[in-house]
Structures are given as C-alpha cells and as structure tokens.
C-alpha positions in Angstrom: 84.1 155.5 116.7 80.9 155.4 118.7 80.1 152.9 120.8 77.0 151.3 119.4 76.4 148.5 121.7 73.6 145.9 121.1 72.1 143.9 123.8 74.0 140.6 123.6 73.8 137.5 125.7 76.1 137.2 128.5 79.0 139.8 129.5 81.6 138.2 127.4 84.1 140.6 125.6 83.1 141.8 122.2 84.7 143.7 119.2 82.9 146.7 117.9 83.5 148.3 114.6 81.6 150.1 111.8 81.3 148.5 108.2 80.2 150.1 104.9 77.4 148.4 102.6 80.3 146.6 100.7 81.6 145.1 103.8 84.7 147.2 104.4 85.8 148.5 107.6 85.5 152.1 108.2 86.1 152.1 111.9 87.5 149.8 114.5 87.4 150.1 118.1 89.7 149.3 121.0 87.8 146.3 122.2 88.2 144.8 118.6 91.9 145.2 118.5 92.1 143.6 122.3 89.7 140.6 121.2 91.2 140.0 117.7 94.8 141.6 117.7 94.4 143.7 114.6 95.1 147.5 114.9 93.0 150.1 113.4 95.5 150.7 110.8 95.6 147.0 109.9 91.7 146.8 109.7 90.2 150.0 108.1 89.5 149.7 104.5 89.7 146.0 104.4 86.8 143.6 103.9 86.0 142.4 107.0 85.4 138.8 105.6 89.1 138.6 104.5 90.2 140.3 107.9 88.6 137.8 110.2 88.4 134.7 107.6 84.7 134.8 107.2 83.2 133.4 103.8 82.0 136.6 101.8 78.5 135.3 101.2 77.8 134.7 104.8 77.5 138.2 106.0 74.4 140.0 104.4 76.0 143.9 104.0 73.2 144.4 101.4 70.2 143.9 103.9 67.6 146.4 104.5 67.4 145.8 108.3 69.4 144.6 111.2 70.7 141.0 111.2 72.4 138.3 113.3 74.6 135.7 112.0 76.5 132.9 113.9 79.9 132.4 112.0 83.6 131.7 113.2 86.1 134.2 113.0 90.1 134.1 113.0 91.9 136.3 115.2 95.3 138.0 113.9 97.3 134.9 115.1 94.9 132.6 113.0 93.1 131.2 115.9 89.6 130.2 115.5 86.6 131.2 117.5 82.9 130.8 117.1 81.0 134.1 117.1 77.6 135.8 117.2 77.6 138.8 114.7 75.1 141.4 115.2 74.6 144.5 113.2 72.4 147.6 113.3 72.0 150.2 110.3 73.5 153.5 111.4 73.5 156.2 108.4 70.6 157.7 106.3 70.1 157.2 102.8 71.8 160.4 102.3 75.1 159.6 104.1 78.3 159.1 102.1 78.4 155.7 100.8 75.1 154.7 101.8 74.3 152.7 104.7 77.0 152.0 107.3 76.7 149.1 109.9 77.3 149.1 113.6 78.6 145.5 114.3 79.3 143.7 117.5 81.3 140.2 117.1 80.8 138.4 120.5 82.5 135.2 121.1 80.2 132.2 121.5 80.6 128.6 122.5 78.8 125.6 120.7 76.7 127.7 117.9 75.6 127.3 114.6 78.1 128.1 111.9 77.1 130.4 109.1 73.5 130.7 110.1 71.5 133.9 109.7 68.5 134.7 111.9 66.3 138.1 111.6 67.2 140.6 114.2 65.1 139.9 117.4 64.5 141.6 120.8 66.7 140.4 123.6 63.8 138.5 125.2 63.4 136.4 122.0 67.1 135.6 121.7 67.0 132.3 123.6 64.4 131.0 120.9 66.4 132.2 118.1 69.3 130.3 119.4 67.7 127.3 120.1 66.6 127.2 116.4 69.9 128.0 115.2 71.5 125.5 117.5 69.4 122.8 115.8 70.3 123.8 112.5 73.9 123.4 113.3 73.2 120.1 115.1 71.7 118.9 111.9 74.8 119.3 109.9 76.5 116.9 112.4 73.9 114.4 112.4 72.2 114.1 109.3 74.0 112.5 106.2 76.4 110.2 108.1 75.7 107.5 105.5 75.2 107.2 101.9 71.8 105.5 102.3 68.7 107.5 101.6 66.4 105.5 104.0 69.1 106.3 106.8 69.4 109.5 106.0 65.6 110.3 105.8 65.5 108.6 109.3 68.4 110.7 110.8 66.1 113.8 110.0 63.1 112.5 111.5 64.8 111.3 114.7 66.5 114.6 115.5 63.3 116.4 114.6 61.3 114.5 117.2 63.8 115.4 120.2 62.3 118.9 120.6 61.0 120.2 117.2 58.1 118.0 116.4 55.9 115.2 118.0 55.4 113.4 114.7 57.7 113.4 111.6 57.2 111.7 108.0 59.6 111.8 105.4 58.5 110.9 101.8 60.5 110.6 98.6 60.0 110.3 95.0 59.8 106.9 93.7 62.0 107.6 90.7 64.7 108.8 93.2 64.9 105.5 94.9 66.0 103.9 91.6 68.9 106.0 91.4 67.5 107.8 88.2 67.7 111.4 87.5 64.7 113.1 89.2 62.3 114.9 86.7 60.2 117.7 88.2 56.6 116.5 88.1 53.8 118.3 86.2 51.6 120.1 88.8 48.5 118.3 87.8 50.3 114.8 87.7 49.7 112.3 90.4 53.1 112.2 92.2 54.1 108.8 93.7 56.0 109.0 96.8 57.4 106.4 99.3 57.5 106.6 102.8 61.2 106.8 103.8 61.0 107.6 107.4 58.6 108.4 110.2 59.1 108.8 113.9 57.0 110.0 116.7 57.5 110.8 120.5 54.8 108.0 121.1 56.1 104.4 120.9 55.5 102.7 117.8 54.6 105.7 115.8 50.7 105.1 116.0 49.9 108.3 114.1 50.9 106.8 110.8 48.5 105.5 108.2 51.2 104.6 105.9 53.9 101.8 106.4 57.5 102.2 105.9 58.5 101.7 102.4 54.8 101.7 101.1 53.9 103.8 97.9 51.3 106.8 98.4 50.3 110.0 97.1 49.0 113.3 98.3 46.1 115.3 96.9 47.2 118.1 94.7 45.3 120.7 96.5 46.7 119.7 100.0 49.7 121.5 101.6 51.8 118.3 100.9 50.5 118.6 97.2 51.0 122.2 96.7 54.7 121.9 98.4 55.5 119.3 95.7 54.0 121.5 92.8 55.6 124.8 94.0 58.8 123.7 96.0 57.6 126.1 98.7 56.9 125.0 102.4 53.6 125.6 104.1 52.7 126.4 107.8 49.1 125.2 108.6 47.1 125.4 111.9 44.9 122.2 111.6 41.4 122.2 112.8 38.0 121.0 111.5 37.7 124.0 109.1 41.0 123.1 107.5 40.9 119.3 107.8 39.2 118.5 104.7 41.6 120.7 102.8 44.5 119.0 104.7 43.9 115.8 103.3 41.2 113.8 101.5 42.1 110.6 103.0 39.7 109.3 105.7 42.3 107.4 107.4 44.6 110.6 107.9 41.7 112.5 109.0 41.0 110.1 111.5 44.6 109.9 112.8 44.5 113.7 113.0 41.6 113.8 115.1 42.7 111.0 117.3 46.1 112.2 118.4 44.9 115.9 118.3 47.4 117.2 115.8 47.1 120.8 115.6 49.9 122.4 114.1 52.1 121.2 111.1 54.8 122.3 108.7 55.2 120.9 105.2 58.5 121.5 103.6 60.2 120.2 100.3 63.4 118.3 100.2 64.9 120.3 97.4 68.6 120.0 96.2 70.3 121.4 93.0 67.0 122.9 92.0 65.1 119.9 92.1 62.4 118.6 94.4 63.2 115.0 95.8 60.5 114.7 98.3 58.9 116.2 101.3 59.0 116.4 105.2 56.1 116.9 107.4 56.5 118.0 111.0 53.5 117.9 113.4 52.6 118.8 116.8 50.1 117.2 119.5 51.6 116.7 122.6 53.4 120.0 122.4 50.6 122.6 122.7 52.5 125.4 121.3 51.7 125.8 117.7 54.3 126.4 115.0 55.4 130.0 114.5 56.6 131.7 111.3 60.4 131.3 112.4 59.8 127.7 112.7 59.1 127.1 109.1 62.7 128.5 108.2 64.1 126.1 110.6 62.2 123.2 108.9 63.1 124.3 105.6 66.8 124.5 106.5 66.7 120.9 108.1 65.0 119.5 105.1 67.3 121.5 102.8 70.4 119.7 104.6 68.7 116.4 104.4 67.9 116.8 100.8 71.7 117.6 99.8 72.5 114.5 101.6 69.8 112.3 100.2 70.7 113.7 96.8 74.4 112.7 97.3 73.1 109.2 98.6 71.3 108.8 95.1 73.9 110.0 93.2 76.3 107.5 95.0 74.0 104.9 94.5 73.7 105.5 90.6 77.4 105.9 90.2 78.2 102.7 92.2 75.6 100.7 90.2 77.0 102.1 87.0 80.6 101.1 88.1 79.6 97.6 89.0 77.7 97.2 85.8 80.8 98.5 83.7 83.1 96.4 85.9 81.0 93.3 85.2 80.7 94.1 81.5 84.6 94.3 81.0 85.5 91.2 83.0 84.9 87.9 80.8 81.3 87.0 80.7 82.3 83.2 80.3 86.0 82.0 80.7 87.8 80.6 78.0 87.7 76.9 78.5 91.3 75.7 76.9 92.3 72.0 77.3 95.4 73.1 79.5 93.4 74.1 82.4 90.1 73.9 84.4 88.9 77.4 85.5 86.4 79.2 87.9 86.2 82.7 89.0 84.4 85.1 91.2 84.1 88.9 91.5 82.7 90.8 94.5 82.5 94.7 94.8 83.3 96.4 98.0 80.7 96.3 100.4 81.6 99.9 101.7 81.2 103.1 100.1 83.9 102.4 97.8 81.8 99.8 95.5 83.1 98.5 92.5 87.0 99.0 91.9 89.6 98.0 89.3 89.9 94.3 90.2 90.0 91.7 87.1 90.8 88.4 86.0 91.3 86.7 82.7 92.2 83.4 80.9 93.7 83.9 77.6 94.3 80.7 75.2 98.0 80.9 73.6 99.7 79.0 70.9 101.0 75.6 71.1 98.1 74.7 73.8 99.5 77.3 76.4 97.3 79.3 78.5 97.9 82.9 80.0 96.3 83.4 83.4 95.9 87.0 84.6 94.7 88.7 87.9 95.0 92.4 88.5 93.8 95.5 90.8 93.8 99.0 89.6 94.1 101.2 92.6 90.9 103.2 93.5 87.1 102.6 93.2 84.4 103.8 91.3 84.0 104.5 87.5 87.4 105.8 86.9 88.8 102.6 88.3 86.5 100.6 86.4 87.3 102.3 83.2 91.3 102.2 84.0 90.8 98.4 84.5 89.3 98.0 81.1 92.2 99.7 79.4 94.6 97.6 81.3 92.8 94.3 80.4 92.5 95.3 76.8 96.4 96.1 76.9 97.1 92.9 78.5 95.3 90.9 75.8 97.1 92.7 73.1 100.4 91.8 74.7 99.3 88.3 75.2 98.5 88.0 71.5 102.0 88.9 70.5 103.3 86.2 72.8 105.5 88.0 74.9 107.1 86.5 78.0 105.4 87.5 81.4 108.1 89.8 82.6 108.1 91.5 79.1 104.3 91.6 79.3 104.6 93.6 82.7 107.2 95.8 81.2 105.3 96.8 78.4 101.9 97.2 80.5 104.1 99.6 83.0 105.1 101.7 79.9 101.4 102.0 78.8 100.5 103.3 82.3 103.3 105.6 82.4 102.4 107.0 79.1 98.9 107.5 79.9 99.7 109.3 83.2 102.0 111.5 81.3 99.5 112.3 78.7 97.1 113.2 81.4 99.3 115.4 83.2 99.6 117.4 80.0 95.9 118.0 79.8 94.7 121.5 80.3 90.7 121.3 79.1 88.0 120.2 81.1 87.8 117.3 78.9 91.4 116.5 79.5 90.9 116.6 83.3 88.4 113.7 82.8 90.9 111.8 80.9 93.5 112.6 83.6 91.4 110.9 86.2 91.5 107.9 84.0 95.2 108.2 83.2 96.6 108.6 86.6 96.6 105.0 87.6 98.7 102.5 89.5 97.7 98.9 89.5 99.2 95.4 90.6 99.2 92.4 88.3 100.3 88.8 88.1 100.6 87.2 84.7 101.3 83.5 84.3 101.7 81.4 81.3 101.2 77.7 81.7 102.4 74.9 79.3 100.6 71.6 79.5 103.4 70.0 77.4 106.2 70.7 79.7 103.8 71.2 82.8 106.0 74.3 83.1 104.6 77.7 84.6 106.4 81.0 83.9 105.0 83.8 86.1 105.9 87.4 86.9 104.3 89.9 89.7 103.9 93.5 89.7 103.4 94.3 93.3 100.8 91.6 93.6 100.1 88.7 96.2 101.6 85.3 95.3 99.4 82.7 94.0 98.5 79.6 96.3 99.1 76.2 94.9 98.0 72.9 96.2 99.9 70.0 94.8 98.7 66.3 94.1 99.8 65.7 97.7 97.3 68.2 99.2 99.9 70.7 100.5 99.1 74.2 100.0 102.0 76.5 99.7 102.5 80.2 98.5 104.5 80.4 95.3 107.9 82.0 95.8 107.4 84.7 92.9 109.8 87.7 92.9 107.6 90.7 93.3 108.4 93.6 91.3 107.1 97.2 91.8 103.5 98.1 91.0 102.5 99.2 87.4 103.0 102.7 86.9 106.2 103.4 88.9 108.1 103.3 85.5 111.7 102.4 85.0 112.2 99.3 87.2 112.6 95.7 86.0 110.4 92.6 86.5 111.6 89.0 87.0 109.9 85.9 86.1 110.4 82.8 87.6 109.4 79.1 86.4 107.6 76.4 88.6 106.7 72.9 87.7 102.9 72.1 88.1 102.1 68.4 88.0 98.9 67.4 86.5 95.9 68.2 88.8 97.6 71.0 90.6 95.3 73.5 92.1 96.5 77.3 91.7 94.6 80.3 93.4 95.1 83.8 91.8 93.4 86.7 93.8 93.3 90.3 94.6 94.3 91.7 98.1 90.8 92.1 98.8 90.2 88.7 99.5 92.6 88.8 102.4 90.9 91.9 103.9 87.6 90.3 104.4 88.6 89.0 108.0 89.4 91.0 111.2 92.6 88.9 111.1 95.8 90.1 109.7 97.0 89.3 106.1 99.2 86.5 107.3 96.4 84.6 109.2 94.1 85.1 106.2 96.6 83.4 104.0 96.8 80.5 106.4 93.0 80.3 106.4 93.3 80.3 102.5 95.7 77.7 102.4 93.5 75.5 104.8 90.5 75.9 102.5 92.0 75.0 99.3 93.9 71.7 100.8 90.4 69.8 99.8 91.4 69.5 96.2 89.0 67.0 95.2 86.0 69.7 95.4 84.9 70.9 92.1 86.3 74.4 91.7 83.0 76.1 91.5 82.1 75.0 95.1 85.8 75.8 96.1 85.2 79.3 95.0 82.1 79.6 97.0 83.9 78.0 100.2 86.8 80.5 99.8 84.7 83.5 99.9 82.4 82.2 102.8 85.8 81.4 104.8 87.7 84.6 104.1 84.7 87.0 103.6 82.9 86.8 107.0 81.8 90.6 106.6 81.3 92.7 103.4 84.6 93.4 102.0 86.3 96.6 102.5 87.9 96.2 99.0 86.7 94.5 95.9 87.7 90.9 95.1 88.6 89.1 92.1 89.4 85.3 92.6 90.6 82.9 89.8 90.9 79.2 90.4 92.9 77.0 88.0 93.4 73.1 87.9 96.2 72.2 85.6 95.9 69.4 83.0 98.7 67.7 81.0 99.1 66.5 77.6 100.2 63.0 77.2 103.2 62.3 75.4 101.2 60.5 72.5 99.5 64.1 72.0 102.9 65.7 71.0 105.1 64.9 68.1 108.4 66.5 66.9 111.2 66.0 64.3 114.5 67.5 63.4 114.6 68.7 60.0 117.9 68.7 58.3 119.1 72.0 56.7 118.4 70.9 53.3 115.1 71.8 51.1 115.0 68.2 49.7 113.9 67.3 53.4 110.6 69.2 53.2 108.9 66.2 51.5 109.9 64.0 54.1 108.7 66.4 57.0 105.3 66.4 55.2 105.2 62.4 55.1 106.1 62.1 58.7 103.5 64.7 59.7 100.8 63.1 57.5 101.5 59.7 59.1 101.2 61.1 62.6 97.9 62.6 61.5 96.5 59.5 60.5 97.6 57.9 63.6 95.6 60.5 65.4 92.4 59.9 63.2 92.9 63.2 61.6 93.1 62.5 57.8 90.9 65.3 57.1 93.4 67.8 58.1 96.2 66.2 56.2 95.7 68.4 53.2 95.9 71.7 55.0 98.7 70.6 57.0 100.8 69.4 54.0 100.7 72.9 52.5 101.3 74.5 56.0 104.3 72.4 56.6 105.8 72.9 53.0 105.6 76.7 53.6 106.7 76.9 56.9 109.7 74.4 56.8 110.6 75.6 53.5 110.8 79.3 54.7 112.6 78.3 58.1 115.5 76.5 55.8 115.7 79.1 53.3 115.6 82.4 55.5 116.1 80.9 59.1 119.1 79.3 60.6 120.0 75.9 62.2 118.4 74.0 64.0 114.9 73.6 62.3 112.6 71.6 64.3 108.7 70.7 63.2 106.3 69.7 66.3 102.7 68.8 66.0 100.3 69.3 69.2 96.8 68.0 69.4 94.3 68.7 72.3 90.8 68.1 72.5 89.9 70.9 70.0 92.9 72.2 68.2 95.7 71.0 66.1 98.8 73.2 66.5 101.8 73.1 64.1 105.1 74.8 65.3 108.1 75.3 63.2 111.2 76.6 65.1 114.7 77.7 64.0 117.7 79.7 65.4 117.0 83.1 63.7 115.0 85.7 65.6 114.0 87.5 62.3 110.1 87.0 61.8 108.4 86.7 58.5 105.8 89.5 57.4 102.6 88.9 55.7 102.4 90.7 52.4 100.2 90.7 49.4 102.1 89.6 46.3 101.7 91.5 43.1 100.3 89.9 39.8 103.8 89.1 38.4 105.7 88.2 41.8 107.2 84.7 41.7 107.0 84.7 45.8 105.2 85.9 48.7 102.1 84.2 48.5 103.0 81.3 50.9 102.0 83.1 54.4 98.8 84.5 52.7 97.7 80.9 51.9 98.8 79.8 55.5 96.8 82.6 57.0 93.7 81.6 54.8 93.8 77.8 55.5 94.2 78.1 59.2 92.2 79.6 61.9 95.2 81.6 63.6 98.8 81.8 63.1 101.6 83.9 64.6 105.1 84.0 65.8 106.7 84.0 69.1 110.3 84.7 70.3 112.3 82.1 72.2 115.8 82.2 73.7 117.1 80.4 71.0 115.3 81.8 67.9 111.6 82.0 66.9 108.6 79.8 66.4 106.2 80.1 63.5 102.9 78.5 64.6 99.4 77.7 63.3 96.1 76.6 64.8 93.4 74.6 63.1 90.0 74.0 65.0 89.2 70.2 65.2 85.5 70.7 66.4 82.7 71.3 64.0 81.4 74.0 66.1 83.0 76.1 69.0 82.4 74.1 72.2 80.4 76.3 74.7 82.2 78.0 77.3 82.4 76.6 80.8 
C-alpha cells in the first residue's frame, strides 16, 4: 500500500493502513504489523473496530472530510494504548467501493478518549489537542458525587482554570425537587436557580445573582434562546449587542465594569431534555472564543448534564425509597401490656440511602408479644419493597402463632421460593420481579410472655440483642445464630431467656454498629454502656444511643427497637384443671364467673360462659387429657385459653339448617374480638380475646 503519512505530532512510531467506507481494512502496512502485531492476512477484510477493540460508533467512516479522533486501541496481545487516529480520503467517487481512507494510528500519552475533532493543519494541532484534553479531563473531574450543586460547581471550577474567566451554571427549578423535567414552552418564563458560579477574581465579583437564588433570562437573550432551542450560542459582547444580551441593568453594569467581551451560552441537556444552562465568559483573557470553543463548551456541559441528571434521578429514587420504607414500617408501635417500646429508623447517609431494615411489635394471644427486627441486604427501592414483603410474611406467620425457630424456617422458605420464581422469569417485567425476588436478609424474632417472664428467640444471621437487667448490667444475649434467610435448607435454633420485670432489651440492625470509626466489638461496648442507665425513658434512650453510636452519617441504614418488659401479677392469671367428664363443664363455668366477678368484669360473664361451654366441651369430647382452662386479664383484654393433649385443631365451618352441631365455634368467633389456636409441645391451645376497653387505647 502507498505510504500516506499525515503530519503527526512527534516522531513516535505509527501504524498505517487503508480502510473502506464501511470500516473494513483493505490494506495493512508493515509499520502497522510492527506496532500492533497483526499481519496483513489477519487484518485485511476485518472491521478495524473489531481488530483493534474500538467501539464501532467512535470512528466516523461515513464522514465527508478528513477527521482526527483520540481513541485507545488494543494490540494483538490485548495490551491497551491511547492513540491518535488521523484519516484522509483517498479515492474519488467513481472508485470501487466509494471513498477509501488513509489512516494513521499514532500512540499517545494522556489524551482524551473517544473524542473527535475536525481535521486541522499541523500548526493548529496544539489548540485542538488542548481542547480535547480538557474534555477528557472533564470526564474525570465532573460527577464525582450525586449532588447536583456539587456537580455544577465541578464544571465551573475546572472551566475557570484555562477556558473561561467567569462561569455560571443555572438549573431549572423543577429539577432540584427531583421531579421529571418537562420542556418549557418557548414563550414561557423559565425559572432558574443559580447552582454554581466561579471566577478568576476573588469572591466572584461579576455575579449579580447569589448562589441558590431564583432568576430568569429574557426569552430573546442568548440564554433564553438556548433554553428554548436547546442549542448553544457564541457571542462577542459589545455596546451594540449588550442590550440584546440582557435586559437586566445590573447584568449590563457588570459586563461594562469587568470588560466581558466574549461569551458562550450552552444548554445542559441529558436524555433529550434541557436541564439548565452554563455561561462561559472572558474578560481577563483577551482572545475571544472561537467556533471550536463552542463545541468544547457544549461537550463540557453535556457531560455535566448527564451527571446532574443522574444525581436528580438518584435524589428522586432515594426520596421514594425512604418514603416507601417509612410507609412500610409501623406508623405507631402497638402498645401491649407486656412491654413498653420505642423505636427509631435512620436511612443511610451515603449514596445508598434507604434500605431494607425494619422492626415490628406484634401482639399475640395470651398477652404475649412478638418482637421483630430485620435487615434485607441492599438499598434503594428494591430493598424497601423486599422488606415490605418480608414484614407482611412475618406478620402472617405471627398470626398463626408459630414458635420463633419455625417462623424463621417458614420465612426462609418464602425467600427461597421468591428467588426461584425470579430466576425463572424471562420477560422484561419478570426481570423487575427478579430484582425483588433475589434477596437475602437477617432477622431476629422473639416472643415475650409476661405471665412466665420467659422470652423465646431465634436469629437468622442477626446481631444478638443487648439486655439490661434490673441490676443495671448490660449483656449480649447468648442466642444461637443461624444462617441468613435465603440460604435454604439449614435449621434454626431457638433459645429461652428469663427476663425479670423492668428488663431493657435493645434489638437493632448492624448499621447501628457501623456509625463509629471503631470496630464492631468496641461499638457494642459503647452500646452496653449507654444502655446501663435503665431509668431513662425509652424515647430518650433511643436518642442517646443514636447520638453515641452514630457520630457520623451512617454508611448503612439503622433500625433500633427498645423494649422494657412488664410482668402480670399472679392475681391476673387463674387456671383450673378440668376432669375428663362433660358434667364438669358447668363447674368450670361457675369458677370462671366467680373469678370475673372478683376482677370486676361481671359484664363479660355472659359471653365468657358461652365461650367456656363451647371450648371445654370440645376439648373433652374431641381432645385428650389433660384439659386445662386459663383466664388472663391485662390492662385492655381478657383472654380465655383451653388446652388439651391433642394436636388436632378445630375448624370453623358454616352449619346447614338441619345440622345438629357445628355452630359453636361460629358463635365464639362472633362473640369475641379474636380467636385462634396454637400448638404446644404437649398438644394445643384454643384461645379467645375480648377487648375490655370501650374504645381502643391510643398507640404510644
């Protein structure tokens, strides 16, 4: 092939080749083989973008004139090098295959990637390379945070180093709220907010708009036209153009005072929408902006706009995730007699935002209460949605009164099934479901009984709770830690602890221990020390823990649930053994009514007589020994429990007109506020609950 050598900077080795209009190699020089390792047999006929590992849309083979591109290449060994591509058209329009290109690939150091510049004479090469290097520098320096104001300031800072003497960045007001940006009507007044401004002069004295202030440009000014059309403008500023430049007397005075003589106004556009505009001005630099500078300004603004839009989308998603997370957490905690509670949730202070941490307090039968805290792996909307699924599943499992280890086993099955269903999804919609289904979580589930003062708990990979007894000593509960939820097939183990009345228990997610620079063990010691003052109200203790352990914005979200136990006195619980004889049902009713009278609950006696008659009769007829009746009274409810040695639970059914039986449980369900069954190691318990308050007590 002919040696079509263009004037290239330096004397570095280069690769020369000929390429057709489709980007396929039609000739391969010896210098190309020496530099890149490919032989002519390897190269000819192959797309040069595939051969050298360059994205196909970077090299403009369909251009009408010569061009220069900075783009990295990979040689035969796969080693990467930055390179300057220069192409000149060779063939006439009548040549076979149309235009052919003479291409030179010259290794470079520290040049912009994938940047295109018009073909320029060698004497202008320095200016072109300086502009392209600036664009490359922008890709490294703009968009390092997900904060729109910081991103705008990054654009202004780097531009005033050598490209402009005064830079302003204005963003649409609607963008800053995280809303979707709607293109304004051309004649409409567009409200902007000054997001950034920088100057080569101390204090940015050229500015007439303060940072954060709202303002607007006249629609016939360059800025107004930029907002309306989405195109940039280059303007030489003088007395004849000053009035058109801005109708603001303050802006005109600033232009005259500082001698602003040249300006560029470019839109910040991303995904086809104008988000704001940037203005680059010169006054100390005497050289006015050239046409090529407008392209540089537009590229700088485009890169900044993409980062601003990403930050806006992040802000909106984070706000949505936090809102979803908070809506899925209990608005007010249940206030059962068994415990006093207080809770806090804090989203992560980093880019992660809201995650899948949650807590819950679930009243159970027999005045017991379930205490739950969990942490779904991940952050954002998907983690929050997954948390909502798990919280709903936990509440459903709590309603059927399973022991803690069985609750975690069932919850693990739920997550495993969701993951399996998601993996089978093939459509785009299924892909979204897959994101929700592929989950892992930790969870601590505990059940406290104020009658026995026992607490049963099980852990699925979750940190142990901290417990402070009446003596003021804070310890970490020795809870067997099972695998995280979602592993599948591994058992969970429950343990039993005795909690004296007034004990304080802290359930939390691991984000609480990540708020300090210290390690987890030291953070746990700090937490134990903060919990030792048990006389402090729980709400104050929550705030103290967060202040003590979260000395910096947390890297992970935090859920904290504090529980102070209460106990029911012996006089609030009465139980009787019932002989295995239907004739004993009347005696059980009588003893129960006497106890209700002693408690001052005569108005509940009629309903309780019917309930006891049905439940005790069923236990004697269909259950097995021993049969036992227990009444429990707390501040708001009256519980009736009938236990027997059979594990077979009764079923609620609707009796037909001629049926002689089958109506008892239906009456129980109608007369009481709640009823249900729960399994015990020795059989089952059928229970009912009656609300003793005229109106529900307000949640604490």
